[in-house]
N, C-alpha and C positions, 0 to 999 in steps of 0.2 A: 541549394542546401538545405537540408533537414537538419536544423540542432534542438535537441529535447531538453529544457531543464527543468527537473523536478526537485520543489523547492517545501521548506518543510518547519521544524521545529529539532533542532540538534545541538547547540550552540548561544547560550546567551550575555555570552563574553562581548567587548567590545572588538569589533574585528578589524583593527591594525598593527596586528602583528605583522611581521614579512612572512612570504609567500616557505610553501615547501621548503624546508633546510635539504639542502641539495640540488634545487635548482634557480633558474636566475624569473622566477614568473613575478609578477609587479603586484605589490601588496596595493591594498586598500585601505583606508582608515574610512569606518562609517561612524556614524552621531552613535553616542551610546543610548540617549534619550529615546531614537527613534527606534534601536535594532531591538532595546529592553521591551517597547511598546505591543514587539509581533512574539513573545514570549509570553503570548498565554494561554498555553494548553494544560492542567495540571493533572494530578493521579487522582485517579477516582477506582471506586470497587465497584463492579456488579456482584450481585447477588441473588440467584436465581435459585427456586423453590419449587423444584422437578414433581408438580403432584397437579391432577385438577384445579385451576382456578387459584396455585400458588405465586404469591408475589413476588414479581420481579423489580430490585431495587438498585438504583445508581445511586453511590455514599460517596461525598468528597468529607475525608474525614468523617464528624456526626452527624452533616447535613444529608440532606435525602434532594437529590435535585433531579433525577426522572423514577419516573414507576410504571411500570405493565404487570400483565398477569400472561400466566400459561396458561395457553386454551386447549393443550393437548399433550402430554407428559412423555418422555422416551422412554421408552417401555425395555428398549437394552442398546448396546452396544451395538456400534458397527466394526465387524471382525475386519472390512481395510475400507478404508478412506480413499481417498482422493488420491493419484501416484504419489505429486510434489508433497503430502503431508508427511512421505517418510523421512522428508531433510527438516519436522521439525523435533525439537528434541519432547521427551516424554514431557507431561505434563504441561502443556506450553499450549495457547492460541493457536493456528496449523492456519487460519486463513479467518479476516476481518472483510465487511464487504457489504453496502449498502442492502443485499436483498439475503445475507448469511453469514453466520459467524462459524467455521470450525475449529473445534476442542479436541485436538490429541492425547489421549492416555500416558500410549506406549507403540514404541516402537517395534517392528518386526525386524530378524534380523536374520539372513541366509552368512551362514559364520558371519564377521565384521562389517558387513555391505548392508544399509537398511535396502529393504523392496516396500515396506508398507507400512500401516499404522491404525491401533485402534482407538477409537474416540466416541464421538458422536456429537450432531451439528444444531445450531440454534438458527432456527427463521424466525419469521414475519409471517403477518396474515395472510393466508394464501387460500383461492379454492380449488388446486391444484394436489395432487394424493399423496399425503401423509407418510416417512417413514417414520417405521417403531423407533429408530436412529434419531430422530427428530424432536425435540424441545419447540414445537408452536407457540407465537407468544400473539401476544394485542398490537403490540406496535407495529405500524406500517412501514413497507422499506423507505430506507431512507431516512428512516426518525429514530430518534433514541438511540439504543441501544446496535441501531443499525447506521446510525450516522452522528451528527454532533457525539455522541458516545461511544462512534464505536471501538473497541481494544485497538491499540496498537498490536502486530503482527510478533509471539513471541510475547506475549502478557503471560507469566503466572496463573498456574489454577489451580486452587485446594476444593477437594471435591469428597464430598463426607458419602461413603456408598451405605445403603439399609436394603439389606435382603437383598444383596446383589444388584441394587439398581440406584444409579445415581440419584442424591436424596438433593443435598443440596450443592450449589456449584458457585463458589466465588472465582471472580476474571480481576486481576490485580494489574490496571493499565499504568504504565509508569510516566513519568511526565514526562511530556516532549518540547524539546526547546529548537530555536532556527538550524534551516539548513538552506540550503540546495542544491540538489542535484542536476548535472547537467550532461548531456547526452549531446555531442553534436558530430553528426552525421559527415561531416566535409571530411574531419580530419581523425575522426571513428574513435575519439578517445571520449571517456565516462570520466569523471569530474565530481567529486564534493566541495563544497564549501562548506566551514567552519569556523575558524579560524582563519585559514588561507585556504587556497586548492589543493588539493591531493589524489592523481590518478585515480581514479580506484576500478578502471575498467576499460575494457574495449568492445566497439559494436564490429559483431561478426560478421551482419546481415541487419540491413535499413530497410526500416517504414516504408511504405511506400503506398498504401490503399486503407481500406475503414471494412471490418466485417460486423455481419449482426449478432452481436453478444450481450447473449439474456444478461438484463439486470442495471444495463443500459440505461433503457426506458423510465428505472426511476428516479433519476436526477437529470439535471442540465446541462450543454455543451460546456468541455473542459474542466468537468473534475475526477474526480480518482474514484471508479466503485467498487473495486474490489484487489485487496494484496494476498499473494500468500508463497510460501516459497520458491516459485515455480511459474510467478504471472502477476503488472501493473500491470492493471486493465483500466485506463482511459475512456472517459463518453464523448461521443463528438456528436452527439444527437440533444435536441431539447426534450424533453421529459413527455414521455407518451409514443416519441420513438426510437426503435435501438438501432444503435453503432456508434465502431471505438474502433480500439485498436489495442494491440499486446503486448507488451516487452516481455519479453523472456529471458533465463537463461542458457547457455549454450546446453550444460546438460541436462538438463530437462528436453529441449527441442531433439536433441538426440535419443530422447525414448521411440521404442517401435511405435508406438501409436501416436509418435508426433512429427513425424518424419513428414509430413504434408507442413508443417508453419515455415519447411523451407521453401518453399514455391509458393507460398502464399503471403501477399502484400501487407498483408493486414497484420502482422510480426514486425517485430524487431527485434534481434538475437543478439546479448551481451553475453564477453566472458569477463566476469570478477576477477579480479585482481585479490586472487582469495590469499592465494603462498604465500603472498609480499607482504597483504595488512594482516594476513591471521585472523579472517573473517570475511563476510559478505557483507559488503556496504549496501550496495546496489538491494539487495531481496531480504535481508537482516532488522525488517522493523523500521526503517526511515520512511519510510512512506506509508501512510496513513488513508481511508477510502476517506471521502468528498479534499482532500486535498485539492488545489487548482490546478487545472492544464490552461497552460496563456504559448499564447506565439508569440516569438518575438523574430523582426525580419533583420534584412544586414546591415541597417545600421543601427541595429541595440534596439528599439522602442519597442516594447510592451504593449501588445494588445489579448482583447479577448479571441479567444480561438473559435473559429467560425465554425457554424453549422456542418460534418462533413457527415452525410449517410449515404452508404452504399457508392461510395466515390472507390473505386478500381482502382487510380492513379490518381495520384494527391502528391505535388510538391511544396513543402512549409520550409520556411527557412529554420524556423526555428521553434520547439514546443517546450512550455516552461509548466511544469506543476508543484504547488506551492502553498503553505497555509499558511505565508504571509501575508497580511491580511497591509501591509503599505507597500505601493506598487513604486514610491519612487523607491523606496528602499533597494530593491529589486531590482531597478534603473542605475543604481550606483555599481550592484554587485555587477550586473550582468555590462556595465562599463570599465568594469575592471579587467572581463573577463576577454574583450575585445581587445583589448591593450594588449593580454598575455600573451597572442595565438596573431600578433605583428613582427 
């Protein structure tokens, strides 16, 4: 059995409420003080001056909490960003990761259907060839705006244009509060825990292996590398090694250039209950870079995810991705989930 649980910051209220109305799910009572202690991520703003040696500041109110500099500015906009950026609204962060931020300025449409996005990227220090669409910064991968202060997916953008170029970029990342997202490969259900369990999707194809995903070498095993409207990328390798797997939406897997994901064991493919819920809970900004991935056994015991590098076939009881730091709290939530499935 493989169950995947993603947990983070989506509700700071006491989780002693009844289960989702209309279901017979078992409620769980959590200690208010413990739950509130897990709610530590506050809103912040990233200000990027897109000129050579321009300041990059991370601000909480009037206080600067992190800073860096522009090594080389973006000269022009990217006329066609990565494919999944088409699902990001205008002037939003369309991808957030330890090795890049992607900013979408304008959706491209064919009739009423989006097919692409115009935008730009912000990247950490690198010896790689730089695109004219990228702002290269002094931050290391996994640090600063690519680490602790990486903005949430779909954070808002304010961009000042000067002479046809982006001059000052402001990214406003909203406060994150606790959540748990559970991918249950035994039942095929996807659940979110906030004040109660709510079904938010289904697993169409299970993950059973790992692949060599660029960027996973910048963080340790059991961390989220990147998120965008078409992916949640999980690192299963220690630093300086490459390995992980990806959770992707069915609509993205059905793209012509991603047909291979249906036969590749390193991809879990899920379908979100967008029609029922009115929004995509799974890929809509819930999960963020550096959220933790943990394994959960049949007994419900939470443990560190083992190093899984170049594993073609794997059998894991469960996986939890979380930025709740208190494992005892997570154990309580998982205990409740086990009761529900009996």
